Backbone as CSV, one residue per row, in Angstrom:
resi,resn,N_x,N_y,N_z,CA_x,CA_y,CA_z,C_x,C_y,C_z
1,UNK,139.935,151.803,19.861,139.001,152.620,20.625,137.611,152.524,20.022
2,UNK,136.636,152.668,20.836,135.271,152.587,20.341,134.892,153.880,19.626
3,UNK,133.846,153.832,18.836,133.437,154.992,18.044,132.948,156.146,18.906
4,UNK,132.503,155.890,20.135,132.058,156.983,20.982,133.234,157.697,21.652
5,UNK,134.434,157.106,21.617,135.608,157.774,22.162,136.317,158.623,21.124
6,UNK,136.145,158.327,19.845,136.798,159.068,18.773,135.724,159.585,17.818
7,UNK,135.932,160.774,17.299,135.027,161.346,16.325,135.805,161.626,15.047
8,UNK,135.198,161.459,13.874,135.910,161.786,12.647,136.155,163.292,12.554
9,UNK,137.347,163.694,12.067,137.677,165.107,11.965,138.686,165.321,10.856
10,UNK,138.291,165.995,9.814,139.171,166.385,8.728,140.080,165.242,8.275
11,UNK,139.510,164.106,7.967,140.289,162.995,7.462,140.895,162.117,8.530
12,UNK,140.679,162.417,9.789,141.228,161.609,10.870,140.426,161.811,12.132
13,UNK,140.581,160.918,13.098,139.817,161.041,14.342,140.394,162.103,15.275
14,UNK,139.540,162.720,16.063,139.957,163.653,17.110,140.093,162.847,18.395
15,UNK,141.174,163.022,19.114,141.302,162.306,20.387,140.228,162.762,21.378
16,UNK,139.953,161.934,22.350,138.983,162.256,23.393,139.419,163.499,24.168
17,UNK,140.717,163.722,24.228,141.267,164.825,24.994,142.374,165.487,24.173
18,UNK,142.364,166.807,24.095,143.391,167.548,23.366,144.548,167.810,24.316
19,UNK,145.778,167.659,23.822,146.973,167.895,24.633,148.071,168.472,23.752
20,UNK,149.040,169.119,24.379,150.221,169.592,23.673,151.158,168.409,23.492
21,UNK,151.758,168.281,22.299,152.720,167.200,22.089,154.107,167.630,22.588
22,UNK,155.067,166.740,22.508,156.404,166.990,23.044,157.074,168.198,22.378
23,UNK,156.937,168.324,21.069,157.540,169.450,20.346,156.918,170.775,20.792
24,UNK,155.605,170.806,20.913,154.913,172.015,21.351,155.328,172.391,22.770
25,UNK,155.409,171.407,23.655,155.812,171.677,25.036,157.246,172.196,25.094
26,UNK,158.104,171.700,24.229,159.488,172.174,24.188,159.543,173.651,23.832
27,UNK,158.765,174.065,22.846,158.716,175.473,22.431,158.159,176.336,23.559
28,UNK,157.077,175.890,24.170,156.439,176.660,25.249,157.362,176.756,26.457
29,UNK,157.980,175.642,26.857,158.828,175.642,28.052,160.118,176.442,27.838
30,UNK,160.578,176.520,26.618,161.748,177.351,26.323,161.437,178.819,26.618
31,UNK,160.307,179.297,26.123,159.878,180.670,26.397,159.605,180.850,27.885
32,UNK,158.925,179.891,28.497,158.589,179.987,29.917,159.862,180.104,30.768
33,UNK,160.867,179.288,30.473,162.118,179.328,31.229,162.818,180.671,31.136
34,UNK,162.814,181.263,29.943,163.429,182.583,29.775,162.679,183.651,30.562
35,UNK,161.350,183.558,30.594,160.550,184.552,31.320,160.687,184.379,32.837
36,UNK,160.834,183.151,33.300,161.080,182.912,34.730,162.441,183.491,35.104
37,UNK,163.449,183.253,34.273,164.791,183.779,34.542,164.792,185.306,34.574
38,UNK,163.923,185.932,33.785,163.811,187.392,33.773,162.970,187.911,34.941
39,UNK,162.366,187.009,35.710,161.565,187.407,36.867,160.145,187.821,36.547
40,UNK,159.685,187.540,35.325,158.354,187.964,34.910,157.261,186.954,35.280
41,UNK,157.553,185.688,35.136,156.573,184.633,35.393,157.063,183.750,36.516
42,UNK,156.100,183.158,37.267,156.494,182.336,38.398,155.854,180.948,38.439
43,UNK,154.743,180.759,37.746,154.043,179.477,37.849,153.254,179.233,36.565
44,UNK,152.880,177.984,36.358,152.062,177.646,35.196,151.124,176.503,35.545
45,UNK,150.120,176.325,34.712,149.185,175.214,34.842,148.816,174.717,33.457
46,UNK,148.564,173.425,33.340,148.186,172.836,32.062,146.832,172.158,32.223
47,UNK,145.932,172.443,31.299,144.618,171.804,31.272,144.437,171.130,29.920
48,UNK,144.088,169.859,29.937,143.820,169.113,28.710,142.340,168.745,28.715
49,UNK,141.576,169.414,27.880,140.134,169.236,27.848,139.715,168.545,26.557
50,UNK,138.442,168.356,26.376,137.931,167.671,25.193,138.168,168.466,23.906
51,UNK,137.937,169.787,23.949,138.025,170.606,22.751,139.303,171.431,22.648
52,UNK,140.028,171.603,23.755,141.229,172.415,23.719,142.187,172.045,24.833
53,UNK,143.450,172.419,24.622,144.481,172.296,25.650,144.912,173.719,25.989
54,UNK,145.159,173.969,27.278,145.503,175.313,27.731,146.749,175.259,28.601
55,UNK,147.714,176.123,28.302,148.886,176.337,29.141,148.701,177.716,29.750
56,UNK,148.425,177.781,31.050,148.161,179.051,31.731,149.429,179.534,32.422
57,UNK,149.703,180.824,32.321,150.913,181.420,32.869,150.521,182.400,33.970
58,UNK,151.193,182.269,35.122,150.868,183.078,36.295,152.073,183.886,36.765
59,UNK,151.816,185.056,37.296,152.862,185.811,37.982,152.990,185.291,39.414
60,UNK,151.860,185.022,40.038,151.811,184.393,41.365,150.782,183.279,41.308
61,UNK,150.972,182.273,42.119,150.130,181.083,42.056,148.659,181.380,42.311
62,UNK,148.342,182.261,43.227,146.956,182.493,43.634,146.192,183.426,42.700
63,UNK,146.827,183.946,41.670,146.174,184.896,40.790,145.500,184.210,39.607
64,UNK,144.786,185.027,38.831,144.285,184.588,37.530,145.477,184.557,36.580
65,UNK,145.419,183.739,35.542,146.574,183.682,34.635,146.802,185.001,33.894
66,UNK,148.088,185.350,33.724,148.449,186.518,32.915,148.125,186.252,31.455
67,UNK,148.495,185.045,31.000,148.289,184.636,29.617,147.854,183.189,29.576
68,UNK,147.156,182.846,28.496,146.812,181.451,28.220,147.255,181.139,26.798
69,UNK,147.983,180.064,26.647,148.339,179.569,25.327,147.374,178.425,25.056
70,UNK,146.561,178.555,24.023,145.512,177.568,23.763,145.752,176.847,22.447
71,UNK,145.430,175.567,22.452,145.481,174.737,21.250,144.071,174.207,21.014
72,UNK,143.480,174.593,19.864,142.120,174.174,19.531,142.125,173.540,18.143
73,UNK,142.173,172.216,18.057,142.223,171.546,16.756,141.081,171.904,15.817
74,UNK,139.915,172.199,16.331,138.774,172.520,15.467,138.975,173.819,14.692
75,UNK,139.881,174.681,15.152,140.116,175.960,14.474,141.305,175.924,13.521
76,UNK,141.922,174.764,13.340,143.161,174.723,12.555,142.979,175.123,11.105
77,UNK,141.813,174.944,10.534,141.571,175.347,9.144,140.922,176.721,9.040
78,UNK,140.681,177.366,10.151,140.056,178.700,10.154,141.074,179.733,10.629
79,UNK,141.020,180.102,11.898,141.908,181.133,12.439,143.298,180.585,12.759
80,UNK,143.420,179.303,12.938,144.690,178.700,13.313,144.545,177.893,14.584
81,UNK,145.389,176.932,14.718,145.347,175.971,15.811,145.665,176.596,17.172
82,UNK,146.574,177.589,17.199,147.075,178.152,18.460,146.614,179.588,18.648
83,UNK,146.485,179.985,19.921,146.194,181.379,20.237,146.799,181.730,21.588
84,UNK,147.130,183.012,21.743,147.584,183.557,23.021,146.496,184.504,23.479
85,UNK,145.984,184.260,24.684,144.879,185.044,25.236,145.385,185.798,26.460
86,UNK,145.101,187.094,26.523,145.515,187.916,27.648,144.637,187.725,28.868
87,UNK,145.028,188.384,29.946,144.318,188.280,31.224,142.853,188.691,31.111
88,UNK,142.583,189.647,30.233,141.226,190.166,30.070,140.390,189.378,29.070
89,UNK,140.956,188.288,28.512,140.227,187.467,27.564,140.434,187.860,26.110
90,UNK,141.185,188.925,25.881,141.464,189.386,24.514,142.482,188.464,23.854
91,UNK,142.208,188.095,22.612,143.145,187.261,21.858,144.240,188.163,21.326
92,UNK,145.484,187.910,21.779,146.614,188.739,21.396,147.210,188.316,20.063
93,UNK,147.190,187.015,19.788,147.740,186.499,18.539,147.136,185.137,18.288
94,UNK,146.926,184.825,17.011,146.341,183.546,16.632,147.004,183.090,15.344
95,UNK,147.210,181.772,15.205,147.796,181.268,13.975,148.051,179.774,14.038
96,UNK,148.628,179.261,12.941,148.887,177.818,12.869,150.332,177.459,13.198
97,UNK,151.211,178.459,13.366,152.609,178.224,13.726,152.826,178.673,15.164
98,UNK,153.102,177.711,16.063,153.219,178.009,17.490,154.324,179.025,17.768
99,UNK,155.479,178.873,17.150,156.583,179.814,17.392,156.202,181.235,16.986
100,UNK,155.522,181.380,15.870,155.090,182.704,15.414,154.063,183.302,16.368
101,UNK,153.170,182.485,16.873,152.142,182.969,17.802,152.780,183.414,19.124
102,UNK,153.798,182.690,19.586,154.435,183.023,20.863,155.323,184.263,20.786
103,UNK,155.618,184.735,19.592,156.446,185.946,19.463,155.806,187.153,20.151
104,UNK,154.490,187.164,20.258,153.811,188.259,20.943,154.242,188.304,22.415
105,UNK,154.574,187.164,23.004,155.042,187.128,24.385,156.546,187.370,24.481
106,UNK,157.298,187.008,23.455,158.741,187.238,23.465,159.063,188.723,23.453
107,UNK,158.217,189.527,22.865,158.422,190.979,22.900,158.432,191.484,24.327
108,UNK,157.644,190.860,25.171,157.609,191.261,26.585,158.910,190.875,27.273
109,UNK,159.559,189.807,26.839,160.855,189.403,27.383,161.910,190.448,27.039
110,UNK,161.879,190.951,25.838,162.850,191.971,25.417,162.709,193.206,26.291
111,UNK,161.504,193.617,26.594,161.276,194.769,27.472,161.730,194.485,28.891
112,UNK,161.552,193.253,29.374,161.903,192.907,30.752,163.408,192.901,30.966
113,UNK,164.178,192.577,29.934,165.626,192.477,30.060,166.293,193.840,30.031
114,UNK,165.696,194.813,29.367,166.312,196.145,29.219,166.716,196.760,30.519
């Protein structure tokens, strides 16, 4: 790749586009499937942008997302690579371990099943 497509970042190049890898998608889709089965979530969207990747979760397709799971490589040495953002834009949880960050949403699954 040419130098204008890749930029140096913490000892390695940053891809032109940030995306969730297979392991990350497996963790996210596992939670998503459980929430769909509980009747809480109905649709999702994925955006892969230059600075971040976003997995948006919807109750209905035409609405604003209930939650956004974001991956921002530039924040991995600061607040953490992953964050869960609520409908109002408030960051609910942030960290470098995706499973730990998603626990904030799993609590909602426990309430939905009761």
